[in-house]
C-alpha positions in Angstrom: 14.0 266.9 -60.9 13.0 263.7 -59.7 13.6 260.3 -62.3 10.2 259.9 -63.2 10.1 263.5 -64.0 13.7 263.4 -66.1 12.3 260.4 -68.1 8.9 261.4 -69.1 10.7 264.9 -70.6 13.5 262.8 -72.4 10.8 260.2 -73.4 9.1 263.2 -75.1 12.1 264.5 -77.0 12.7 261.6 -78.2 8.8 261.0 -79.4 9.1 264.5 -81.3 12.0 263.7 -83.1 10.5 260.7 -84.2 7.3 262.3 -84.9 9.4 264.4 -87.6 9.6 262.7 -91.0 13.3 262.3 -93.0 13.3 264.4 -95.5 14.5 262.9 -98.6 15.4 265.6 -101.4 16.6 263.1 -104.6 13.6 264.6 -106.3 14.9 267.8 -106.0 18.5 266.3 -106.8 17.0 264.3 -110.3 15.3 267.7 -110.9 18.8 269.6 -110.7 20.4 266.8 -112.9 17.8 267.3 -115.5 18.4 271.1 -115.4 22.0 270.8 -115.6 21.5 268.5 -118.6 19.4 270.5 -120.4 21.8 273.7 -120.1 24.5 271.1 -121.1 22.6 269.4 -124.1 21.5 273.1 -125.4 25.1 274.2 -125.6 26.9 271.0 -127.4 23.4 271.8 -130.0 24.2 275.3 -130.4 27.9 274.9 -130.3 27.3 272.3 -133.3 24.9 274.8 -135.0 27.6 277.6 -135.1 30.1 275.2 -136.4 28.5 274.8 -139.8 26.9 271.5 -138.7 23.2 271.4 -140.1 20.1 271.2 -138.0 19.4 267.3 -138.1 22.8 266.7 -136.3 22.8 269.6 -134.0 19.8 268.0 -133.0 21.4 264.9 -132.8 24.4 266.3 -130.8 22.3 267.9 -128.7 20.6 264.9 -127.1 23.7 263.1 -127.3 25.2 265.6 -124.6 21.9 265.8 -123.0 21.9 261.9 -122.5 25.5 261.6 -121.5 25.5 264.3 -118.7 22.1 263.0 -117.2 23.9 258.9 -117.3 27.2 260.6 -115.8 25.0 262.7 -113.0 23.0 259.4 -112.1 26.2 257.3 -112.3 27.8 259.5 -109.7 24.5 260.2 -107.6 24.3 256.4 -107.0 27.9 256.5 -106.3 27.8 258.7 -103.9 25.2 257.4 -102.5 26.4 254.3 -101.0 26.6 253.8 -97.3 
């Protein structure tokens, strides 16, 4: 192989690597966090209701658990994303 041929081939391979956009999975991770928080909030509300709490108190418990889980997961994600 000549130098010109190897240079052209390396330029093509680097150009093909640059053409691929970087994958960003933030939206997927936020959806996973929200789903996990929804499950945690639902379980907390059901446990509160099963523990003889009235319905409004169980709903407040579920909402608090959901919000707390979302805040915790977003904080952890922000901390892990730092470079």
